[in-house]
C-alpha positions, 0 to 999 in steps of 0.5 A: 672528121680529119682530126681523127686521122692524124692521131692514128697515123702518128700511132702507126709511125710510133709502132714502126719506129719501135719495132723489135730488131733484136734478132736482126742485131744478133744475126749481124753480130753473131761472130763477135757475140760468140767471141765474147761468150767464149772469152767471158768463160775461158780467158785467164783475165775474164773478170777484167773484160768490160761488156762492149757497147752494141756498136762495138759488136759490129767491129771486124772480128780480129779487132773485136777480139783484140779489144777484149784483151788486157794491155799486158797480154802479149800472148793471145791472138786470133786468125782470120781463118781456121787454117793458117797459111804461110811460106814456111820460113823464119828470117831476121830482117835488118838494115844492110849489116855491111853498113854500105847501103843503110837505106836497104834492108835484107832478110837472112833466112834462119829456118825453112820447113821441109816441103814448104813453098820456101823449101821447094823454091830453093830457100835454105838457112843462110839465104839472103833475100833483098827484094820481093816482087817489085819491092825492096825490103824494108821494116814496113813490108816484110809481111810479104815474106810471111804469107800471100800469093805466088811471088818472085824473090831476089837473093844476094850473098856476102862475098869477100873481095880477095884484093881489098879483103872487104866483104861485099854484096853480090847478086844471087839467084832469082827464086819463084815462090808458090802461094802460101799454104797450110804447113805442118811443122817439122816438130822434131827437125833433127837428131844426131850424135857427134863423137868429139875427143872422148865425148859422145854428144847427142843433139836434138832440134825440137821446134814444137812439142807435138805428140809425134815429136814426143814419140820421135824425141823419146825414140831418139833418146833411147837410141842415144842411150844405147850409143853411149851418149854422155852429153845431151844438147837440146836445141829449142831456139825455134821452139814455139810451144806445143803440149805440156804433157808431151814436154813432161814426158820428154823431161821424164826420159831425160832426167835421172830416175831419182827425179820421178815425182818432182814437180814439172809445172803447174797450170792455174786457170781462172776462177770459173775453170779452177777445176782444170788446175793441174800439177804435172810431175816427172814420171817414172820411166826408163831414162838416160840418167843424165845429171847435166843437159845443155839447152840452146835458147833464142828469142823465139823460144817460148811457152812449153820450151821455156817450161822444160828449161825452167823445170830442168834448172829447178830439178837438176840445178842451175849448174846442171841445166846449162843454157846457151844463146839469147834470152827466151820470149818469156811466155808465162801463160798457156794459150788454147786454140778455139775454132769458131763456127765462122771460119776463124779461130781464137787462141786466148791465154787460159792458164798461168804456167807456174813452178811448184812454188806458184812463181812465174818465169818471165823469160829464160836468161842464158848462162852463156849469152851468144848471139846466133847472128854474130857470125852473119858472114857464114850461117851454117845449116842446123846440125853442122858442127860449124854452126855458131851456137852448136859450135860454141856449145860443143866447145863448152862441153869438150873444153869446159869453157867457151871459145876465147874469141868474140865476134861482133854481134848485131844486137846494136842494130835494129833487127826484126825476126819474122816467122811464117805464122805471121808474128815477129819479134823486134829486138 
């Protein structure tokens, strides 16, 4: 009689082992399933995405997103929460620029967001940071300067010893930095006018082409026109992108009326989203009527800022769109933030940004290469006419040539430029 029991038990075990656990699997991997579905639809190179294995869907959300990216994609990124936080300052990290303590690294602050934890702590452009908390700075821990909890920063300064006429380090203030928080960038940081030897020079610092910045930019240009501005400097060295539509509107105000209808740029999406392909053109508007514009450019200049410069060169001509500074980042695609229902967001590349001939721009080469950090002994505030890049640009406008002297640049040293959003540029 027992011989009939064993087959029944085996059959029961087989049923248990073959239980359909699909619902449980989907529930445990829903975040990455969402990412895969979105990327399969909007990613510019979606046709190159390989279907991950079941095991790969259990990976960390950030690592899973990165695994879907193509090797040549240096633009797409994700955040671990829907709200990114930071301390609110950009910096350049380098080994002792004086060459006295090559084992030490220092962070030179380049930009501080008004109202940010960094600003409230007293950090300003030109501040040197030597230590964060209990740690001396190095190339492996500079992330402590980008985000985290409340901490202590130790500063230093470079002073000239009057007896030896040698530059030396001097200990500075100790600053208390509040915890990183969400920061609303100051998109249009500064606009002003300088009168120099018969030239009325308008100067605008734009860090992001948001809707608010576009309105403020347009208002500043309108004021410049009434004040008889004859030359315009657009400082985009820290401009990280924004809206192409806003940059298009700004260009429409800067360029002469005769440029109306000229192509500004073209967006080309993947095959699934080809209906979104868009051609932007210069709009008819009340303009400054400037035939020549000067742009200040840097390694952090990217995206829409590069489009504006490339468009100016295409429409006004290379001789009339003068670029001073360093080669730009080289972002020839548009990213688009997509917020997930799971408290994180992805920003994949979704479209090529092209000119009217469907060609791409992989970085803006300056007409006059000037290293912002060449005069690292004396870093002036943005807008100060002695600030190195602004000084060189004004000199070019007034004298028709660049200054004859040259300061030793830091390009031979390994330097990491970090931004509070968490990304760094190694040069």
